[in-house]
C-alpha positions in Angstrom: -5.2 5.5 5.2 -6.6 3.0 2.7 -7.7 -0.5 3.6 -7.3 -3.2 1.0 -9.0 -6.6 1.2 -10.3 -9.6 -0.7 -8.4 -9.2 -4.0 -5.1 -9.6 -2.2 -5.7 -13.1 -0.9 -6.2 -15.3 -4.0 -3.4 -17.7 -2.9 -4.6 -17.7 0.7 -8.2 -18.3 -0.3 -7.1 -21.2 -2.4 -5.3 -22.6 0.6 -8.3 -22.1 2.9 -11.0 -23.0 0.4 -11.8 -26.6 1.6 -12.9 -25.2 5.0 -15.1 -22.4 3.5 -18.8 -22.7 3.8 -20.7 -23.3 0.5 -23.6 -21.3 1.9 -21.8 -17.9 2.2 -23.0 -15.1 0.0 -21.3 -14.3 -3.3 -18.4 -12.0 -2.8 -18.1 -12.6 0.9 -14.7 -13.5 2.4 -14.3 -17.0 4.0 -14.7 -16.6 7.8 -11.0 -17.5 8.3 -10.1 -14.3 6.3 -12.2 -11.9 8.3 -10.0 -9.1 9.7 -7.2 -10.1 7.3 -6.0 -7.3 5.1 -3.7 -4.2 4.6 -4.4 -0.8 6.0 -1.9 1.5 4.1 0.1 3.8 6.4 2.2 5.6 3.8 5.0 7.6 5.5 4.2 6.0 8.8 7.1 5.3 11.1 8.1 1.7 11.8 9.4 0.9 15.3 13.1 0.2 14.7 14.5 -0.6 18.2 12.3 -3.6 19.1 14.2 -6.8 20.0 14.5 -9.4 17.3 16.8 -12.3 16.6 18.8 -12.9 13.4 19.4 -16.2 11.6 22.5 -16.9 13.6 20.7 -16.5 16.9 22.1 -13.1 17.6 20.0 -10.2 19.1 19.2 -7.6 16.5 16.7 -4.9 15.6 15.4 -3.4 12.4 17.6 -0.4 13.0 20.6 -2.6 12.8 19.7 -3.4 9.1 19.0 0.2 8.0 21.7 2.1 6.1 21.9 5.9 5.8 21.3 6.0 2.0 19.7 2.6 1.3 16.0 1.7 1.3 14.8 -1.5 3.0 12.4 -4.2 1.6 10.4 -5.7 4.5 8.9 -9.1 3.9 6.4 -10.3 6.6 6.0 -14.1 6.3 6.5 -17.2 8.3 9.0 -20.0 7.6 6.7 -23.0 7.8 3.9 -21.4 5.7 2.5 -24.1 3.4 1.9 -21.9 0.3 1.6 -18.2 0.2 4.9 -17.1 1.8 6.7 -19.4 -0.6 5.0 -17.7 -3.5 5.8 -14.2 -2.1 9.5 -15.1 -1.6 9.8 -16.8 -5.0 8.3 -13.7 -6.6 10.8 -11.5 -4.8 13.7 -13.7 -6.0 12.4 -13.4 -9.6 12.4 -9.6 -9.3 15.8 -9.5 -7.7 17.3 -11.6 -10.5 15.8 -9.2 -13.1 17.6 -6.1 -11.8 21.3 -5.5 -11.5 21.2 -4.2 -7.9 22.1 -6.5 -5.0 20.9 -6.6 -1.4 23.6 -5.1 0.8 24.9 -2.8 -2.0 22.0 -0.6 -3.1 19.3 -1.7 -0.6 18.6 -4.1 2.2 16.0 -6.9 2.6 14.6 -8.2 5.9 12.3 -11.2 6.1 10.6 -11.3 9.5 8.5 -14.2 10.7 5.1 -13.3 12.0 5.1 -16.6 14.1 6.7 -15.9 17.5 7.3 -19.7 17.9 9.6 -20.0 15.0 13.3 -20.3 15.7 16.5 -18.8 14.3 17.4 -22.3 13.0 14.3 -22.2 10.8 15.3 -18.7 9.7 18.8 -19.9 8.9 17.5 -22.8 6.7 15.1 -20.5 4.9 18.0 -18.0 4.4 20.2 -20.7 2.8 17.3 -21.9 0.5 16.6 -18.4 -0.9 20.1 -17.2 -1.2 21.0 -20.3 -3.1 17.9 -19.8 -5.3 18.9 -16.1 -5.9 22.4 -17.2 -6.9 24.4 -14.1 -5.8 26.4 -15.1 -2.7 27.3 -11.4 -1.9 23.6 -10.9 -1.1 24.1 -12.7 2.2 25.3 -9.5 3.8 22.1 -7.6 2.8 19.3 -10.1 3.1 18.4 -11.0 6.6 15.9 -13.6 8.0 14.7 -12.7 11.4 12.4 -14.0 14.2 11.2 -12.3 17.3 8.9 -12.2 20.3 5.2 -11.7 19.9 5.2 -8.1 21.2 7.8 -7.0 18.6 6.1 -8.7 15.8 2.7 -7.2 16.7 4.1 -3.7 16.9 5.9 -3.9 13.6 2.9 -5.5 11.7 0.6 -2.9 13.2 2.8 0.0 12.2 2.8 -1.1 8.5 -0.9 -2.1 8.6 -0.4 -5.8 8.0 -3.5 -7.5 9.4 -3.3 -11.3 9.9 -4.9 -14.1 11.9 -3.7 -17.3 13.5 -6.0 -20.2 12.6 -5.6 -22.6 15.6 -7.6 -25.4 13.9 -5.1 -25.5 11.1 -2.0 -24.3 13.0 -1.6 -21.7 10.2 -1.7 -18.0 9.6 -4.1 -16.2 7.2 -2.3 -13.1 5.9 -2.1 -10.9 2.8 0.6 -11.1 0.1 2.5 -7.8 0.2 6.0 -6.4 0.3 6.8 -3.1 2.1 9.5 -0.7 0.9 10.9 1.5 3.7 12.9 4.6 3.5 16.5 4.7 5.0 14.8 6.4 8.0 12.4 3.5 8.5 9.2 5.0 7.1 6.7 3.3 4.8 7.3 4.4 1.2 5.5 1.9 -0.9 3.3 -1.3 -0.8 3.8 -3.9 -3.5 1.0 -6.4 -3.6 0.7 -9.9 -4.9 3.2 -12.7 -5.5 4.8 -11.3 -8.7 6.6 -8.0 -8.7 7.2 -6.1 -11.9 11.0 -5.4 -12.0 10.7 -1.8 -13.2 8.2 -1.1 -10.5 10.4 -2.8 -7.9 13.4 -0.8 -8.9 11.6 2.6 -9.1 10.0 2.0 -5.7 13.5 1.6 -4.3 14.7 4.8 -6.1 11.7 6.7 -4.8 12.1 5.4 -1.2 15.8 6.5 -1.2 14.7 10.0 -2.5 17.0 9.6 -5.5 20.1 8.7 -3.4 20.5 5.5 -5.3 19.9 4.7 -9.0 21.1 6.3 -12.2 20.2 9.5 -14.0 17.8 7.4 -16.1 16.0 6.1 -13.0 15.5 9.6 -11.8 14.3 10.7 -15.2 11.8 7.8 -15.3 10.4 8.9 -11.9 9.8 12.4 -13.5 7.9 10.8 -16.3 6.1 8.1 -14.3 3.8 8.1 -11.3 2.8 5.2 -9.1 -0.8 3.9 -9.9 -2.2 2.2 -6.8 -4.9 0.6 -8.9 -2.5 -1.3 -11.1 0.4 -1.5 -8.6 2.8 -0.1 -11.2 4.4 3.1 -12.3 2.6 4.5 -15.3 3.4 7.4 -17.6 2.4 10.8 -16.1 1.1 13.0 -19.0 2.1 16.3 -17.4 5.7 15.1 -16.7 6.1 13.8 -20.2 4.8 17.1 -21.6 7.2 19.0 -19.5 10.1 16.9 -20.7 9.0 17.1 -24.3 8.7 20.9 -24.0 12.2 21.1 -22.5 13.6 18.9 -25.3 11.8 21.0 -27.9 13.3 24.2 -26.4 16.8 22.6 -26.5 16.5 21.6 -30.1 15.2 25.0 -31.2 17.9 26.7 -29.2 20.6 24.6 -30.9 19.3 25.7 -34.3 18.4 29.3 -33.6 21.3 30.4 -31.4 24.0 29.7 -34.1 21.8 31.6 -36.7 21.5 34.6 -34.3 25.2 34.6 -33.7 26.0 34.5 -37.4 23.5 37.3 -38.2 25.0 39.4 -35.3 28.5 39.0 -36.7 27.4 39.8 -40.2 25.6 43.0 -39.0 28.7 44.0 -37.0 31.0 43.5 -40.1 28.6 45.7 -42.1 28.8 48.5 -39.6 32.6 48.3 -39.5 32.9 48.3 -43.4 
């Protein structure tokens, strides 16, 4: 398990900066951000049967939004967040617009409020705002905005390693900026950090989480040639994979040249023997 901290909170730090002490040592986190971070739990199971509520006020669970062959993007935010959650959701919309896949068709998206006091009405308004911004009405069937009791929220955030704090003096939450990509079985496949998400990385993360059950042959080919680099948060060329592909293509090219020559020479030799 890998714990990630200060670099993830540029937007949160900006929000909290006025309250930070000018006397704190260089490189130290503001006191309000202590204990806030991400502890990666790749392949960890997320509890799927905990009670939640959807944007229409109906009881639901994470399990209800998983499909047998589709990955799920989990967004942990809260609907009255003054800054960071808006940036995360805006970044998600930008990535969604940049790919030709749609929530509900190739994958699912769940936005879950980390504030147990928020209501389904707030979730409904946020859903309408972001679906309108996205501009693809059919996504309504695959992008869900949920709320839930404190016990359910705590269990889900703990399972994915999302560490946050409620700041009573500000009536706000300090939290990291991260998306979680889950497998169709509800296990953590990938963490995508920040407030902007490279479309190719976003798409390949979905392909990888679905174990190749979605995506084109080209997508699966790219996963052979690329590997996820946790330092950059992107898929980068994997030298060994590229060399293997190049070797295979070289063999095919040579074969397409040499096999016809061998066939012609064999036929000529046979005609000589028969003459």
